[in-house]
N, C-alpha and C positions, 0 to 999 in steps of 0.2 A: 465414313470414318477413314482417316488419314492412315497411312502406312508407316508404322514404328520406324522402319528403316530410313525414313526421309526425316527423322526427328532433327539431325545436324544443320539440314538444308533449311527447315522451318526456323531454327534458331538463328542462322545466319541472316534471313530475311528479316526476323525481329529486330536484330541489331541494326541491320542497315535503314530499314524505314523508321524505326522509333528511337533511335539513341543518337546522341552526339554529347559533346562535352557538358552540355546544359541538362541534358535529358538522359537519365540512366534507368536500368533496369536491374532488379534484384533476381536471385535464383527463384525466389516464390512467385515473382511475376512471371518468369519463364515458364514455371510449372503450371500456372493458371492459363498462360497462352497456349500451351500445348494441349491443355484439356479442354480447351475451347474448340480445338481441333479434333478432338476425339482420341488423342494421344495421352496414355498414362505415363508418367515419368518419376523416378525417385530422384532425389537431389543428387547422388552419385551419379547416375546417368548423365545428368545435366552438366556436372563438372567434367566429366569423361567427354562430353560432346565439345565443350568449350576447349578443352585441351586439344583435341582433334582439330577444330577449326582454327585456333593457333599455329599448329603444325603445318596447317595448309596454307598459312600466310596470312590469316586475317589479324588485323592489329587490334585485338580486344583488350581494353585497358580496365584493369581492376582497382576499384578504389574502396576504401573503408571508412565510414563514420560510425552511425550507429547500425548501419547494416552494410552488407557487401554489395557494392554497386559495380554494375558493368556497362560500358558503351563501346561503340566501334571508334577507334581513334584516327589513325589516317586512312584517308579515302583517295580514290583515283584523282579527284579534284578538290582543293580546298574551297570554303564558301566565298572568299573574295575572287578565287579564279572563275567560279561559276557565274559571279555577279558580272564580271568582265565579259565572260562569254555571252550573256544574255545581253549586255548592251551592244555586243557587235551584232547580235541576230537582229536586234530592234533596229539599230542604225542602218541595215544593209537594204538599199533600195532594189537590188536584184533578187531579194526573197520576197515571194507573194505573202500577204498578211495571213492566209492559211497555213503556210509552211513555216512562217516564223512562229506561229502559235503552236504549231506540232513540234518544232525544235526545242522551244522553250520548255514545254512540257516534259520532253525527254532529259533536258538538263536538269529541271526540278527532280526527276527521279535518281538522280546521283546524290541527292541529299537527303537527309532525314526529314520525316514529315514537317517538323517544325521549321527546320531551315528552308524546306519548301515555301512555307507559307511567308517566311521573309523575302524570298525571292520573287513570289508571286505579287507581293505588294511594290515591287520594284517595276513591273511591267506596266508601262504608260504611253510609250512612245509609237504605238502601231499605227497612229494616224498620219505620220509621215509618208510621202509618196513612195509607192512599191509598185513593182512590176505585178502584171496580172496574167502573165504567160505561164502556166503549170509545167510547160514542156520544159523549162530552164534546166532543171536539175538533170533530165535525160540527154539534153543537148550537151551539157557539159560533160557527162560520163562518154557519149558518143565521139565527142572531139578529142578527149584524151585517149580513148581506145584507137581512133585514127591516128594520131601522132606517135602512139607506143608501137603500132603496126605498120608505120609509113604507108598509111592509106590515104586516098582522097575521100572528102566528104561531099556531099550533094544534099540541097535543102532549098525551100523558099523563103524569099525574105521580104518583109513588108514593113511600111510605114503606118502610122495611126492618124485616122481623120480627126476632124474635131469633136466626132461623135464616138471617139474610141474605137471605130471600126478598123478592120485590117485592109490595108491598100497593099497589094501585092505588088511588087516592083516586077518589071519583064513581063507584066501581064500574068503573073503566076508562075512563069516559066522556071525551070529548076538551074540553081547555081551550081556547078562543079568546081570546087576550090581545093587549093593544096594547104593543109593547116599547118602553120609555123608554130604558133604559141598561143595559150590562153591567157590573157592577163585582166587585171581588176582596177580599173579607174571610175570608181562610183559604180560603174555596170561592169558585167563581164564582157570582154571582147574576145572574138576570134581574130587573130592576126593570120592572113593569109598570103601566101606569095604567087604571083602570076609569072611564071618564068618568060611566056612569050614576050611581057611587057618589061620584066625584070623590075618589078615594084611590088611592094606590101599594100595589101588593102584591108580594111577593118570592117566587122561586123558586129553589132550588138546582138549577143546571143539570145537575150529575151525577145528579140524580134526574128528569131529563126523558127521556122516550122519544118515539120517532116523531114527532120534530118536523118540521113541514113550513111553509115560508113561503107564506101564503095569498095568493090573488089579490086579497082584499078591501083596499082602502087603510085605512092607520091613521088613526083620528082625530086631530086636532090635539091636542099636549099642551098643559098649562098654560103661558102665555107666559112665566111667572116661573121655570119649572122649570130649576134649576141642577144637574146631575148630580154634581158635585164637592161642592158644598154640602149636598146631599140625604145623600149616603153619609156625610159627616162627622158629621151628625146622627143617625145611625143606630148603635146599640150592638149589633156582630154580627148585623145585619140582622134584629133583632127590632123590630118598630115598634110604636108606641104613639101617644098623644096629643102631638102636637109643640108644644112650649113652650119660652120662653126661661127658663132655669133660672140662678139665682145658686147657686155654691158658695162657702163658705169653707174653705179648706185651709191646712194648715200649711206652711211655707215649703219645706221638703224635698221637698214634692210639685210643686214648679212645673214640673221638667222633665217629670213625668207629665201633668200638665195639658196642657202644651205638645204633648205626643205625642197627646193624646188629642183636644183641641180645636182644634189648630193656633195658629199666632200670631196669627190674625186674631180671635179670641175676644177679648173686652173684660177685660183684667187690671187691676187697681188694688190697692194696699197695704191690708191691713187693720189689725188691732191685734195687738199681741204677736209680730211676725214672721209672721202669718198673711197670707194675700192672698186676693181675691175675684177670682172668674171667672165670667162671664157668657157664656152661649152657647145656641144653639139647639139642642135635643137632642128626641128623642122618648122621652117617660118611660115606658119599658118595665120589666118585670121586670129585665131584663138590666142597664139603666143604674142601677136602684136597688140592685142587689147588687153594681155596680162601686163605687159609693159606699160601701155598707157594708162592702166590703173592706178600707176605710181605718180603720175603727174611729172612734176619737174624732180622728183626724186630719182629716176631711172631714166636712162636714155641709152639708145643703141650706138655705140661707137662704130662697129664695123661689122658686116660688109656694108658697102655703100647700097647695095640693092635691097638689103633689109631696112636701111635707113628710109629709102625713098617709098618701101611698100608700107611702111609704117605712117609716113607723111600722107599717102595717098588715102590711107583708111582713115585717118583722122579728118582729111579735108571733105572726104566723103559722109563721115557721120555728122560733121559740123554743118554741111549743107543742109541736112534734114533738119535742121534747127532755125536756119536764117529766115 
């Protein structure tokens, strides 16, 4: 038999799980619910408990038709917000299918049972490509801890074979790196700084195993390091020579350029409806391929080294089809 002192908590659970704007309960329903739990309650006691829950901060809405009806109004998340969060969970390739299901179930618990049914009918995209590394969440937590405590991290790093087997780099030897930032570009990446070489390197967090936070202190990062600006300059986390590049692009690509380089890049009008955009980027094969995908609608104006790199990449690709 449930303890009578817990009666307000049970009523709070009833309102949270079974009520919303379209599904209400009456005091009679509440009394019957408590009775099934072995708690006898009079109407006045239920009214007192509802007032207590209101004073505690619960948004209990009272409406009157032929009966007096109650439901929970404001929740931590509105239904459209939960749908949006579930979409994000489903679309995230760095979440395993198992973890995606777990997170979605927890999000459903923030809604009423009826609303959870609507959310469940929305789940249908879990067949998209997802990581299989269950250590990902612990890796992320460990990297955050190392950054906050100014510590090095050590780990093993692997690629995947055609049979999805782990092939450890360096023969399985341990990497010891200076963590600078965590960023997301379709996948989680650790941005690490190597002071001896004065350069940054990237590691897919879902391909890291056996991560540990070292007791060794992290050496200072370059004073001008800006994680947000650094990530904007990288195309799909493929690094190259950092340069300020100017592109000439057709007018209809302005939104594409804004999405890629952000509004803080330098834009100016060109000729014939074209525009010029100058931005700091890492001139990698990924960046050059991005420019090539627009064909005649985009071209590199300067520097000459980037133009030559694009010409070389295009010739090499064309040679494969000759």
